[in-house]
N, C-alpha and C positions, 0 to 999 in steps of 0.2 A: 513596331511591326515584327512579326515572328514568321520565319520560314520553316516549314516542316519538310524534312527530307526522309521519305519512306524507304527503308532498306529491306523489309520483308513483308510477307502477307499479313502478319499479325498487326502491323501498323494500320491496315485498312479496317480492322474490326475492333479497335480499341474502344472501350466505353467512353474514355475521356482522351481526346487526341493529344493534349499536353497538360501540364500542371496548372496552366492558367484557367482551364475549365473547372478544375477541382476547387480553386480558390473562389472563383466567381459564383459557382453553384453553392458552395458552402456558405458564402456571405448571404446569398439569397435565402437559403434555408434558415439561417440564423434570424434574418429579418422576419420571415414568416412565423417562426416560433415565438418571437416576442410580440407579434402583432396583437394578440388578444389582450395584452396588458397595457397597451398604449392607444388602441383605437376604440371608438364608440361601439355600442352593441349593434347599431344599424350597419356600420361598415363591416363588422364581423359577420353579420348575416349575409351581406353581399359577397364576402370572401368565401363563405360556405357554398353559395350558389356558383361562384367561379370554379371552385374545386369540383363540384358535381358536373357542371357543364363541360369543363376541361376533360374530365374522365370520359364522358360520352364523346367528346371531340377526338380524343386519342383512339377510342374504339372505332369511330367512323373513319379516322385516318387510316387505320389498318385495312379497312374494306375498300374505301374509295381512293385515298391518296397513294397507298402502296400496292394495292391489288387491282385498282382500276374498275371496281364494280360499284355502280351508282346505287344509292338507296335513299328513299324518302319515307322509310317506314320505321326509323329507329325510335320514334315515340312509342310504338307498339312494344318494342323490346323493353323500354324503360317501364312501361305499364305492367308488363308481365313480372318484372323484378319487384316492382312496388306492391302489386297485389299478392305475390307469393309471400312477401314479408308480412303484410297485413293479415293474410289468412292463417299463416302458421303461428302468428302471435296469439291468436285466439285459443290455441292449444298449449300455450306456455312453452313453446319451443325456444331454446336459448338463442340469443342473437347470433353467435358464430355459426350455429347450425343452419338457421334460415337464411343467413347471409350467403353461405356457400350453396345452399339449396336453390336460392334464387338465381345465382350465376349458372349453376349446372342446368337447371330447367330452361332458362333463357338460351343457353348455348345449344341445347338439343333442339329447341324450336328453331333457332337460327340455322342449324344444319339442315333441318327439314325444309326451311324456306330456300336454302341454297340449292337443293336438288332440282326443283322445277325451274330455278333461275339459270341453270347451266346453259340452256339453249337460247338465252335471251341476252341482249346487249343493248347499251345505249338507252334510248327513250323507252324501249319495250321493257327493260329491266326496271326502270323508274316506275312505270305504270304497274308492274307486278308488285313492287314493294309498297306502293300507295294502296293497292288493293288489299294487301296483307294488313296494312294499318287499319283500313276501314273494317275489315273482318274482325280484328281484335277489339276494336272499339265497340262494335256491335255485340260481340260476345260478352264483353264486360257489362254492357247495359242490360243484356237479356238473361244472363246466368245469375239470377238473383240469389239463389241458394248459396253461392260461393262469394259473389262480388257485392251483394246487396243492391245491385242495379244502379240506377241513377241517384239513389240516396247516398251512395258512397260508403266508405269505411273509415272509421277512426283508427289512427295508428298511435300506439302507446310509445312512450319514450324508450330509448335504448337502455337495456339493462346489461351491464358488464360486470361480471364477478360479484353479482348481488348489489351493485351500486347503480342507481338510476341516473342516466346521463341526459340532462335537458337539451333540447334542440338549440337553445341559445347559449349553452355553456361552452367555455374554452375546450373542454374535453371532446365535445362533439365536433368542433372545428378541427382539432388535432386528428380525430378519426378520419374525417373527410380528406384532410391533407395527406395523411398516411396512405389512404387508398389511392389518391392521385399519384403520389411519389412512387408507390409500388407498381402502379399501372404503367407509368412512364419508363421506369427502370426495366420492368418486364418486357415492354414493347421494344425498347432498345436492344435487349438481349435477343428477342425474337427476330429482329431485323438482321442481327449479326449471324443468325443461324442459317442453315440450308433452307429451312421453311421460309424465312423472311426473304432470302435472295430469290426463292421461287416466286413469291408474291410479286416482287419487283419485276422479275422477268415476264410474268404474265401481264403486268400493267404495260410494260414497254412494247411487247409484241407476243401475242399468243402463238403465232406461227414459229417464231424463233425459240420460244420456251419449249414447245413440243419437239422441235428438232434437237434440243439438248436433253431430251428425255424427261421433262417435267410432266407429271400427271396433272394436266390443267384442271380437269373436273374435280379431282381430290383436293387440290389446294384452294380452289374457289370455295368449296364447301367448308374447308378448314377456316378460311378467312371469314365467312359468314358466321360460323360457330364462335370463333374467338371474339369477333366484334360484338356479337349479341351477348355473350357471357359477360364481357366487361360492362356493357350497357345495363345488364341486369343487376350487377353490383351497384352501379350508380343509381338504379331505380330504388333500391333499398334505402340508400341515404336520402334520396329525393322524398320518399314517403315519410321518413322520420322527420325531415326538416319541415315539411308542410303539415304533418300530423293529421292530415285528412286527404283522402284521394277519392276521385270519382272519374267516370269515363270522359267527362267533358274536359278534363285537364290534359289528356293525351291525344291531342288533335293533330291534324296535318300541319298546322302552324308551328307546333313544337318541333316537328321533324324538320321544317324549314329553318327554324332557329339553329338546330344542330348542324345543318348543311352550311349555314352562314358562319358558324364558328370556325369551320375549317377553310371556308372560302375567303373569309376576311383575314383570318390569321395567317394562312398559307397552307396550301393543299399538300405539300410534300415535306412538312417539317412538324415534329412534335412540339416545338416551340410555338408554332402557329396555332395549335389547339388551345394552348393557354392564353395567348394573346387574343385570339378570337373570342374565347369565353369571357375575358374581361370586357371586351367591347360590347358583346351582346347583353351581358348582365347589366351594364351601365345604361342601356337604352331605356329601361323602365324608370329609373330615377330621373333621367333626362326628360321623359314625358311628364312625370309628376311635376318637375320644375317648370316645364313649359306650360302646364295647366294652372299651377297654383301661383307662381311668382312672376312669370314672364308678362302676363297681361298688365299687371301693375307697373312693372318696369317700363314697358313700352308706353303706357299712358303717362307716366312721369316724364319720359323723354319728350313726348309730344307736348306736354304742358310747359316744359322748359323752353321749347322752341316757339312758344306763343299760342298754343292751342287753348281754347276756352275750356271751362269746366265741363260743359255738355259734350263738346267734341272729344275731350280726353276720356270721358266716361263711355262714349260711344265706341271709341277705339278699343278701350279695355274690354267691353262686352263682346266685340267682334273677335278679338284675339282669343278670348276665353272660349268662345263658341268654336273657333277653329281648332284650338288645342284639345277640345273634348270630342272631336269627331270620332266615330266608331272605327273607321278604317284608316286612321292616321298611322297607327303602328305598322300595319301592312304596307302602307305607301312608303314609309320610311325604310322598311326592309327592301322594298323593290328598288328605291333610289340608291341605297347603299350597294346592293348587288350589282346594279348597272355601272356605278362609278368604279367599283373594284374590277369588274370584268373589262371595262374599257381602258382604264388608266393604270391599274396595278394588278394584273392577273396572279402575281406571286403572293399577294396579300401583304399584311403588315410585316411579317418576318422577311419577305422578299424585299420590301423597301429598306428594312434595316440592313440586310446584306449589301444592297447597293450603296447605301450611305457609308457603311464600313469599308467596302472595297474602294469607294471613291477616295477616302482619306488615306488608305493604304497605298494606292497607286498614283495619287496626285503628284504631278500634273499629267500623268500618262493615262488616266482613266478614259475608256471609250464606252459610249452609251450602248454600243452593239455587243458588249460583253455577255449580257443576259438574253440576247436575241436567240430564239429557238430556230435551229436549222431545219428547213423544210425539204430535206433530202431523204428519199426512201428508196429501198430496193424494190424490185417488182413483187417479191413475195409478201412484203409488208402491206400491200394494198388490199390484201384479202384477210385482214385481221378480223 
C-alpha cells in the first residue's frame, strides 16, 4: 500500500503519479509488443479491433465522459474517416497524407456539428447526433460518384515507405497499437492542460464554468472537433482492416457499440475505454461460440442426464435456432447496459477501483465510499 503526499500543484498534473505506474505500464506495453509472436492470427485480429474500438472509445470519452456532451453519431465520424482514406487512395495519395487528411476533415465536420448542438442538452443532443448519423449514412449511399453508393469501396493495403503492410501482419497491429498509445498519451496531456480542465468544469456545472470565465460554447465545439478527429483516424485503420467499406457498415448499432465501450469500461477513465473495447470485441466470438458449439454441448449434457437421442437432437436444434436469432446481439447489448446501469454505473474500471480500495483499507472499507453526494447549490439546478 502506497500513500502519496502532494506538496505542490505539479503533483496534481503528473503523467504518472508514481514509479509504480511506469513499471506496470511498461510491463503491459512489453506484453503487447511480443503478442504477435505468441498469439494466433485470429487473436491478433481481435487485438487490432480492440485497438481501433479503444481509440474511438477515448475520443468519445473526451466528448461524453469529460465534457458531458452526449453523442450517438460517432459511427458517422468513423465513416467519414474511412471513406476519406478510400477515396484518396484512388489518387495514389501516400498513407501519412490521407491519414492526417481524414483526421482534419472529420475534425472540421465535428466542429460544424458542434455549433448547432450548443443550444441542446441531454436527450435533445442525442437526437441531433442520431440525425447527423442518418444524414451521413444517406449521403454515403446517394453520392455514388465519390462513395460508389451501396456497392461500397475496396480499400487497398497500407503502403509505408514503399512497403505494403497487410491487414493481418504484425506491422499493421503495431500501427494500430501506436495510434492507440499516442491517442491515450495525447488525451492525458490534454486533460492536464487548461483546455482539459475547462472540459471537466463544463461537465460538472456549466453555470460554475461560466462564472469562472470559461467560454462554454468555444470549448464545446473544441470537444466535438477533437473527438471527431480522433474517430476519423480510427476510421482509416478500420477501413484498412476490413479492406471493404459500405454505408451499411456504419449504422446506429455501431454508434451504440461505441457508447457501450465507455459505459461498460467506465465513463470517466481512459482505462475504461480499453477495458470496454475488449469486452465489446469479445461479444462476436461469444455469439459464434454460442451458435456453433453451445448447442452440441447442451445436447451432450442432456444426454448425460438420461435424455434420449431424439430428445437431445430436439434440444440441440432449439438451442441452435435461439442462437441464430437476428435480434440476439441487440438483446444482449440491452441486457448488458441495464445490468451495468443498475449494479455498476462506474463500469469495469470502477469495479476494479472498488476491489483495489477494499484491499487497501481492509478491514476499514465502507461501501459508501463511492456513493455520489446529491447535494447541490441553488445555481446548479439551472445547468
